[in-house]
PATIPA-594223 format. One record per residue (C-alpha): residue number from 0; residue in three letters; x, y, z. Coordinates in steps of 0.001 Angstrom, whole numbers, padded with zeros to 6 digits. Layout:
N
seq/type/u/v/w
NUM/ALA/X/Y/Z
...
END
This chain:
565
seq/type/u/v/w
0/MET/112665/119746/114255
1/ASP/109704/117839/116174
2/SER/107538/119502/118348
3/SER/108960/117254/121229
4/ILE/112627/118728/120727
5/HIS/110992/122237/120865
6/SER/109282/121658/123754
7/ARG/112732/120511/125303
8/ARG/114030/123712/123980
9/SER/111700/125873/125547
10/ARG/112286/124040/129138
11/LYS/115984/125001/128256
12/ILE/115551/128362/127901
13/ALA/112939/128553/130897
14/LEU/115694/126996/133304
15/GLU/118523/129126/131688
16/LEU/116248/132260/132974
17/VAL/115540/131517/136011
18/GLN/118972/129592/137164
19/PRO/120708/132773/138444
20/GLU/118193/132202/141787
21/LYS/119952/128537/142480
22/GLY/123543/127732/142710
23/LYS/124536/124470/143611
24/ILE/126320/123172/146982
25/ASP/127788/120514/148458
26/LYS/125518/118442/150451
27/ALA/127931/118057/153500
28/MET/128744/121594/152976
29/ALA/124886/122027/153737
30/ASP/124287/120059/156365
31/ARG/127520/121609/158521
32/ALA/125859/125240/157572
33/THR/122489/124312/158457
34/ALA/123453/123135/161678
35/LEU/125201/126721/162214
36/LEU/122640/128599/161302
37/GLN/119828/126528/163280
38/LYS/122628/126877/165983
39/GLY/123490/130606/165366
40/ARG/119574/131986/164826
41/THR/118359/130212/168548
42/LEU/121176/131753/170662
43/PRO/120474/134498/173274
44/GLU/122920/136636/172184
45/ALA/122093/136482/168818
46/GLY/120637/139783/168296
47/LYS/120628/141485/165427
48/PHE/122520/138288/163747
49/ARG/119617/136171/164013
50/ALA/117681/137633/160934
51/ILE/120892/136688/159023
52/ALA/120563/133582/160280
53/GLN/117178/132701/159464
54/VAL/117276/134191/156024
55/GLY/120946/131962/155062
56/LEU/118529/128707/156482
57/ARG/116112/129231/154087
58/ARG/117999/130156/151520
59/LEU/119822/126850/151702
60/GLN/116893/124841/151814
61/TYR/115986/126896/148743
62/GLN/119219/125859/146810
63/THR/119308/122299/147805
64/GLY/115941/121833/146623
65/GLN/113883/121203/150279
66/TYR/110825/123157/148687
67/ALA/108301/121704/151109
68/GLN/110145/121899/153969
69/LEU/110902/125867/153318
70/LEU/106884/126928/153219
71/ALA/106481/124634/156386
72/ASP/109164/126477/158589
73/TYR/108244/129604/156900
74/LYS/104763/128825/157640
75/LYS/105674/128174/161241
76/GLU/107411/131573/162015
77/GLN/106063/133898/159567
78/GLU/104627/136146/162266
79/LYS/107940/136125/163809
80/LEU/110410/136853/161354
81/PRO/112323/140225/161531
82/GLU/111342/142802/159185
83/ALA/114880/142568/157457
84/ALA/114361/139108/156643
85/GLN/111085/139316/155727
86/ALA/111148/140055/151733
87/GLU/113471/137203/150813
88/VAL/112116/134791/153021
89/LEU/108690/135451/151215
90/LEU/110398/135462/148016
91/LEU/112172/132258/148528
92/ALA/108962/131018/149675
93/ALA/107174/132476/146704
94/ASN/109424/130441/144530
95/SER/109660/127132/146374
96/GLU/105688/127175/145793
97/ARG/106266/128086/142117
98/GLN/108825/124903/141888
99/LEU/106313/123012/143449
100/GLY/103305/123634/140804
101/ASN/101388/125546/143060
102/SER/100967/128407/140698
103/LYS/098078/130425/142061
104/GLU/100078/130196/145720
105/ALA/103274/131748/143912
106/ASP/101539/133939/142037
107/ALA/099654/135816/145688
108/LEU/102741/135395/147352
109/TYR/104723/137481/143962
110/ARG/101981/140324/144391
111/GLN/102082/140898/148068
112/ILE/105876/141238/148019
113/ILE/105450/143953/144960
114/ALA/102866/145619/146994
115/LYS/104430/145652/150614
116/PHE/107910/146281/149754
117/PRO/107788/148337/146616
118/ASP/111238/149851/147196
119/ARG/113143/146514/147895
120/GLU/115046/144658/145557
121/GLU/112870/142099/146273
122/ALA/110143/143521/144398
123/LYS/111868/143873/141478
124/ASP/112721/140172/141476
125/ALA/109316/138758/142130
126/ALA/107472/140743/139409
127/TYR/110346/138953/137168
128/GLN/110097/135501/138716
129/ARG/106275/135989/138197
130/LEU/106597/136373/134527
131/ILE/108824/132499/135021
132/ASN/105489/131545/136777
133/VAL/103001/132963/134251
134/TYR/104700/131221/131386
135/ASN/104723/127862/133420
136/SER/101275/128110/134194
137/ASP/099477/130369/131801
138/PRO/101394/131079/128336
139/SER/098564/132396/127242
140/ALA/098679/135533/129755
141/LEU/101774/136066/129390
142/SER/101743/138967/126691
143/ALA/100293/141270/128974
144/ALA/102154/140288/131972
145/VAL/105351/141198/129945
146/ASP/104235/144157/128294
147/GLU/103308/145516/132719
148/PHE/106562/144486/133565
149/LEU/108522/146102/130511
150/ALA/106540/149727/132174
151/THR/108491/149699/135788
152/ASN/111658/150341/133911
153/PRO/113154/147393/134594
154/THR/117555/146437/134016
155/ASN/118158/146057/130537
156/GLU/119471/142353/131060
157/ARG/115824/141864/133194
158/ALA/113841/143418/130149
159/ASP/115283/141467/127730
160/GLN/114696/138211/129544
161/ALA/111396/139084/130298
162/LYS/111282/139365/126121
163/LEU/112306/136060/125368
164/LEU/109815/134115/127794
165/LYS/106756/136382/125830
166/ALA/108570/134969/122563
167/GLU/108665/131616/123541
168/ALA/105210/131813/125217
169/LEU/103995/133435/121582
170/TYR/105777/129904/119729
171/LYS/104310/127555/122047
172/GLN/100879/129512/121071
173/GLN/102097/128838/117219
174/ASN/102569/132875/116749
175/TYR/105056/132768/114458
176/ASN/105390/135763/113194
177/ASP/105189/137770/116357
178/ALA/107603/135336/118297
179/GLU/109929/135796/115013
180/LEU/110014/139404/115719
181/ILE/110922/139294/119423
182/TYR/113913/136797/118537
183/GLY/114810/139183/115394
184/GLU/115330/141753/118440
185/LEU/116969/139614/120826
186/ARG/119757/138199/118632
187/GLY/122320/141206/119660
188/SER/121061/141830/122965
189/GLN/121779/142168/127013
190/LEU/121328/138227/127434
191/SER/123825/135825/128048
192/ALA/125568/134072/124728
193/ARG/123667/131233/125596
194/LEU/120217/132709/125563
195/ARG/121183/135180/122598
196/ALA/122145/131768/120376
197/GLU/118363/130199/121738
198/ALA/116848/133023/120437
199/ALA/119079/133603/117351
200/TYR/118168/129459/116311
201/LYS/114654/129919/117500
202/LEU/114151/132846/115106
203/GLY/115070/130459/112269
204/LEU/112796/127782/113508
205/CYS/109955/130388/113073
206/HIS/110709/131421/109341
207/VAL/110784/127366/109266
208/GLN/107068/127258/110251
209/THR/106165/130146/108149
210/LYS/108031/128233/105078
211/ASN/110067/131470/104650
212/ILE/112873/129887/102858
213/PRO/115308/132798/102480
214/GLY/114619/133947/106211
215/VAL/115835/130531/107220
216/ILE/118986/130415/105133
217/GLU/119497/133947/106755
218/ALA/118556/133147/110210
219/PHE/120492/129970/110449
220/THR/123546/131701/108831
221/TYR/124033/134584/111447
222/TYR/123676/131736/114050
223/LEU/126386/129869/112294
224/GLN/128571/132949/112136
225/THR/128041/133887/115368
226/PHE/128027/130885/117670
227/PRO/130262/128392/115891
228/ASP/130776/126494/118816
229/SER/127608/126056/119986
230/PRO/126630/122038/120397
231/GLU/123639/122878/117871
232/VAL/125698/123551/114929
233/PRO/125252/120478/113302
234/ALA/121498/121056/113848
235/ALA/122086/124826/112150
236/LEU/123714/122962/109191
237/GLY/120625/120750/108497
238/GLN/117904/123310/108474
239/ARG/120126/125239/106286
240/ALA/120635/122411/104043
241/LEU/116708/121386/104380
242/ALA/116296/125069/103310
243/TYR/119028/125035/100533
244/GLU/117278/121756/099279
245/GLN/113785/123459/098666
246/SER/115186/126527/097502
247/LYS/116424/123883/094698
248/ASN/120237/125211/095793
249/TYR/121056/121406/095785
250/SER/125234/121832/095677
251/ALA/125100/124171/098407
252/ALA/123089/121976/100749
253/LEU/125141/118684/099892
254/THR/128201/121351/101210
255/ASP/126218/121650/104738
256/LEU/125564/118116/104962
257/SER/129108/117110/103992
258/ILE/130391/119790/107141
259/ILE/127539/117521/109440
260/LEU/128897/114325/108007
261/ALA/132803/115182/108195
262/LYS/132848/117176/111410
263/TYR/130276/115995/113456
264/PRO/130172/111735/113272
265/LYS/128686/111827/116517
266/ALA/125960/114350/115939
267/HIS/121825/113658/116656
268/GLU/121267/114716/112951
269/ARG/123478/112133/111001
270/GLU/120705/110230/110407
271/ALA/118481/112876/108914
272/THR/121642/114482/107210
273/LEU/122596/111298/105741
274/GLN/119052/110380/104419
275/LEU/118344/114172/102814
276/LYS/122196/113662/100891
277/ALA/120453/110466/099160
278/LEU/117594/111816/098403
279/ILE/119127/115396/096610
280/LEU/121704/112856/094840
281/GLY/118888/111018/093168
282/GLN/117306/114786/092609
283/GLN/120712/115706/090604
284/GLU/120271/111884/088377
285/ASN/123421/110902/090896
286/THR/122083/107166/091464
287/LYS/125119/105465/092333
288/GLY/125626/108403/094854
289/MET/122429/108172/095879
290/VAL/122482/104177/096338
291/ASP/125959/104337/098191
292/THR/124654/106958/100790
293/PHE/121400/104916/101629
294/ARG/123065/101784/101957
295/GLN/125867/103686/104403
296/LEU/122254/104976/106575
297/LEU/121807/101532/106761
298/LYS/124819/100224/107851
299/GLU/125318/102744/110456
300/PHE/121252/102608/111605
301/PRO/119936/099383/110766
302/LYS/116822/100093/112440
303/SER/116330/103588/110846
304/SER/112583/104980/110843
305/VAL/113456/105537/107113
306/ALA/115075/101958/106311
307/ALA/112223/101501/104210
308/GLN/112270/104802/101995
309/ALA/116138/103546/101771
310/GLN/115233/100108/100566
311/TYR/112610/101298/098244
312/TYR/115268/103648/096713
313/ILE/118181/101221/096491
314/GLY/115374/098597/094746
315/LYS/114157/101416/091848
316/ALA/117529/101868/091450
317/ALA/118247/098382/090811
318/PHE/115064/097905/088794
319/GLU/115865/100504/086061
320/ALA/119933/099554/085875
321/LYS/118025/096127/085231
322/ASP/119562/094291/088314
323/TYR/116193/092441/088973
324/ARG/117129/090273/091509
325/THR/118425/092643/093788
326/ALA/115731/095104/093196
327/LEU/113429/092481/094014
328/THR/114771/091746/097807
329/ALA/115475/095240/098411
330/LEU/112019/096155/097307
331/ASN/110729/093287/099519
332/THR/111832/094599/102182
333/ALA/110412/097931/101607
334/ARG/106925/097006/100933
335/GLN/107293/094752/104727
336/LEU/108780/097135/106236
337/ASN/106308/100209/105453
338/LYS/103403/098631/103823
339/GLU/101148/101636/104221
340/GLN/103692/103337/101892
341/TYR/105209/101338/100020
342/TYR/103092/098437/099079
343/ASN/101923/099332/095947
344/LEU/104850/101362/094456
345/ALA/107037/098241/095816
346/SER/104891/095236/094437
347/LEU/103954/097204/090766
348/ARG/108278/096936/090280
349/ILE/108680/093511/091865
350/ILE/105764/092516/089325
351/LEU/107831/093809/086410
352/CYS/111070/091995/087791
353/GLN/109102/088611/087681
354/PHE/108094/090227/084228
355/TYR/111115/090618/082516
356/LEU/112678/087456/084347
357/LYS/110299/085716/082819
358/ASP/109353/083543/086322
359/GLN/105861/082511/085385
360/PRO/104873/081057/088290
361/ALA/106473/083702/090874
362/LEU/104724/086445/088750
363/THR/101181/084599/088903
364/LYS/101017/084678/092694
365/GLU/102456/087905/092891
366/VAL/099897/089247/090691
367/ASN/096953/087583/092478
368/THR/098268/088645/096000
369/PHE/097911/092564/094482
370/MET/094657/092203/092310
371/ALA/093577/090704/095563
372/ALA/094750/093741/098130
373/SER/094677/096111/095603
374/PRO/091934/095830/093407
375/ASN/091497/099849/092276
376/VAL/095690/099674/091429
377/ASN/095993/098290/088019
378/VAL/098409/095452/087218
379/PRO/100997/096626/084233
380/PRO/099153/095817/081019
381/GLU/101762/094124/079672
382/VAL/102053/091565/082403
383/LEU/098318/090959/082160
384/GLU/098516/090217/078428
385/TRP/101618/087780/079041
386/LEU/100473/085563/081441
387/GLY/097356/085589/079875
388/ILE/098407/084341/077016
389/GLU/100693/081910/078422
390/TYR/097972/080337/080217
391/TYR/096067/080356/076641
392/ASN/098572/078543/075005
393/GLU/098909/075935/078100
394/LYS/094842/075719/077452
395/ASN/094496/076598/081407
396/PHE/091560/078776/080108
397/GLN/090140/080068/083500
398/ALA/093643/081421/084546
399/ALA/093739/083022/080919
400/GLU/090638/084670/080773
401/LYS/090925/086010/084615
402/TYR/094022/088111/083471
403/LEU/092855/088909/079811
404/SER/089338/090425/081819
405/ALA/091310/091959/083836
406/LEU/093538/093650/080966
407/ARG/090445/094532/078945
408/THR/089172/096792/081992
409/THR/092877/098402/082063
410/ASP/093615/101588/080310
411/THR/096455/100123/077742
412/ALA/097432/103364/076565
413/GLY/098942/101297/073792
414/LYS/101081/098868/075807
415/VAL/099223/095927/074221
416/LYS/097997/095447/070731
417/PRO/094126/094821/070508
418/ASP/094853/091046/069483
419/TYR/094369/089719/073166
420/LEU/091162/090318/073135
421/PHE/090574/087405/070602
422/TYR/091800/085223/072721
423/LEU/090079/086590/076080
424/GLY/086948/085482/073473
425/ASP/088293/082289/072700
426/ALA/088964/081677/076380
427/ALA/085475/082921/077805
428/THR/084244/080860/074710
429/LYS/085677/077554/075742
430/LEU/084497/078001/079617
431/LYS/080583/078997/078000
432/ASN/080980/082109/079394
433/LEU/079413/083614/076607
434/PRO/078842/087574/077847
435/GLU/082517/087974/078346
436/ALA/082843/086208/074963
437/GLU/080619/088406/073363
438/GLU/081461/091474/074625
439/ALA/085872/090876/074097
440/PHE/085187/089811/070463
441/ALA/082511/092514/070284
442/ASN/085840/094936/071342
443/TYR/088234/093897/069047
444/LEU/086131/094250/065996
445/GLN/086268/098036/066897
446/THR/089942/098252/066459
447/ALA/090219/095376/063723
448/LYS/091795/097143/060420
449/ASP/092318/093617/058158
450/PRO/089400/092173/056453
451/ALA/090209/088853/056892
452/GLY/090698/088674/060163
453/LYS/088204/090735/061113
454/ALA/086021/088422/058929
455/LYS/087285/085239/061316
456/VAL/086770/086761/064538
457/LEU/083285/087825/063187
458/LEU/082757/084137/062636
459/THR/084139/083047/066060
460/LEU/081541/085663/067624
461/GLY/078496/084249/065193
462/ALA/079422/081074/066938
463/VAL/078909/082697/070341
464/LYS/075350/084119/069572
465/ILE/074361/081350/068470
466/SER/074925/079213/071622
467/ALA/073567/082853/073237
468/HIS/070404/081868/071083
469/LYS/070829/085744/069261
470/PRO/070007/084428/065599
471/ASP/068874/087416/064826
472/GLU/072362/089137/065506
473/ALA/074258/085837/064332
474/GLN/072362/086504/060828
475/LYS/073677/089957/060444
476/ILE/077196/088990/061289
477/ALA/076971/086125/058495
478/GLU/075822/088798/056126
479/GLU/078941/091269/057462
480/ILE/081069/088289/056735
481/MET/079978/087256/053581
482/ALA/080137/091153/052023
483/LEU/083856/091457/053301
484/GLN/084629/088016/051870
485/PRO/082504/087393/049111
486/GLU/084291/084109/048205
487/GLY/086726/081264/049897
488/ARG/086826/079221/052334
489/VAL/085266/082622/054772
490/ASN/082521/082820/053039
491/ALA/081523/079268/052914
492/GLU/082183/079516/056513
493/ALA/079671/082183/056456
494/ARG/077039/080619/054927
495/LEU/077445/077891/057275
496/LEU/076818/080377/060078
497/ALA/073869/081666/057661
498/GLY/072153/077754/057763
499/GLU/072625/077492/061945
500/VAL/070932/080674/061997
501/GLN/067636/078751/060310
502/LEU/068669/076040/063012
503/GLU/068347/077934/065960
504/ARG/065389/079662/064436
505/GLY/063737/076409/064234
506/ASN/063391/076391/059962
507/PHE/064706/073154/059986
508/ASP/064128/072748/056140
509/ASP/065624/076114/055276
510/ALA/068793/074895/057371
511/GLY/069009/072222/055026
512/LYS/068984/073362/052115
513/ALA/071883/076296/053094
514/PHE/073487/073299/054291
515/LYS/073196/071780/051381
516/GLY/074046/074714/049194
517/VAL/077732/074949/050927
518/ALA/078319/071146/050178
519/LEU/077489/071518/046410
520/LEU/079817/074854/045935
521/TYR/082940/074073/047839
522/ASP/084642/070695/047499
523/ASP/086973/071639/051046
524/PRO/087920/068744/053546
525/ALA/087680/071718/056023
526/ILE/084191/072782/054523
527/THR/082292/070184/052711
528/PRO/082374/067282/055510
529/ARG/081065/069968/057939
530/ALA/078021/071173/055850
531/LEU/076691/067561/054939
532/ASP/076826/066470/058151
533/ARG/074953/069739/059496
534/ALA/072148/069650/056281
535/ALA/071561/065665/057767
536/VAL/070828/066760/061091
537/ALA/069021/070004/060162
538/LEU/066941/067630/057461
539/ARG/066253/065190/060386
540/GLN/064643/067170/062331
541/ALA/062837/068677/059046
542/GLY/060906/064856/058918
543/LYS/063303/063996/055701
544/SER/064957/061078/056656
545/ASP/065330/059699/053614
546/GLU/066749/062644/052709
547/ALA/068621/063245/055380
548/ASP/070169/059252/055733
549/ARG/071352/059689/051683
550/LEU/073625/062606/052993
551/SER/075077/060666/055679
552/ARG/075750/057517/053388
553/GLU/077749/060940/051091
554/LEU/079340/061767/054410
555/ARG/080972/058698/054819
556/GLU/081882/057576/051323
557/ARG/083406/060530/050501
558/TYR/085078/061465/054058
559/PRO/085526/058128/055812
560/ASN/087921/059919/058336
561/TYR/085381/062562/059214
562/ALA/084768/062420/063183
563/GLY/082275/065681/062952
564/GLY/082077/068811/064574
END
């Protein structure tokens, strides 16, 4: 229950505590009575009845809410008031000051009555009405004022009313432990049935505030048993249901919630009841019951403050049931209604829905938006892998690099194989992003176990090192490949890489010899023409044009369709 409801409840209790001083009166009757009293007060023969008429007139003004007029008339005639009328008129004036919010003036008049008429009933009433004034104006001073009042030995009913005021003030000051003791005592007091019900209810709220779950259950159980006809029964059931839910007694909670929904269809608590019922059914893994209840909530309360939560759980349930299109609609509504709470939660499931539907354009748009809006939240790795490789296969290397690079910085937790690093490295190479390519290939090699596969990636990394002008690192890679693959095509590729190392170093003659050696050792249309071509390039740079020309002729004769590269 929120603070505004607590505040309204406190005002209602305070009003109940002062209600006897003001009755309802018909306006026509009031006008007639006023005329008669005015006449009775001014007749010469009125004598001792003048005091009665004057008191009656002021009482009538008070009962009809004419507080300012009462005070104005009182101030004009206070010196002329008969002694028999003074105490009651003074009390009516004090109460009028209090009703107008003039707490200091009211307090002064109450003290005057107590001092001047100590043996009159008005003095006892003034002492109590003063507590109402303190409660309204300075609740922090009320405890001491009530204790002082109780020391005067008031009637049991007045004593209990004063204690209730004290409990209310303590509650207002968030002193729930002390308030709880008084409310508990007042459940069986001399108060009216309505005020005893309020005390019993507020006892439960004290336990709510102090998180005393057994206390909440006991207090509201007492309330429901003792005041079964109270208009607050639905609220009490709701509070007890919440306590049962917090203690994981879900069946008891659902029983209370079902009573509210069945017996009190117009209850203010109905919306919150449907929400709590749905959440408890979710806790019990009754997904259908949860979804049906949330749908009922949205139907009855389309503008509900918890509509976002309802849509999220409906969408989540549809997602888990692989009903991705239903999930998309509900999850999108949830994040639109409450972006702060549900944007990330809903967006991640929306992304997975589009992934499972293999809707690449929609998925791309969603992932791009999410990465921009929530840079510190990881996109599911399997999604990044799929998008990256799809774009790689489409030769959209820029998009491939974007998603695979994001995947490299994500904790994949074994959800994707490290093969994506090869695609990332190759895409980065084609985009001339050599640092990215080097890092991707190096990370792949840390996980590669197959010698042949590892050698192929090393070759690619070696080429990247050459492009990055790092011949020493490329040399080490060439040597590692030759150790892994002592013969065959991969070995030949490693020897070609060794030639490129010499070329990068400016050792053109040594480069030419290395390339020529490959051409002599291998007769492979995928290797030999490249070796002849690179040997010719190296020897020409070494100043050996004749030998370079001879190798170029040999290349054309043996491999007329070789286009170079």
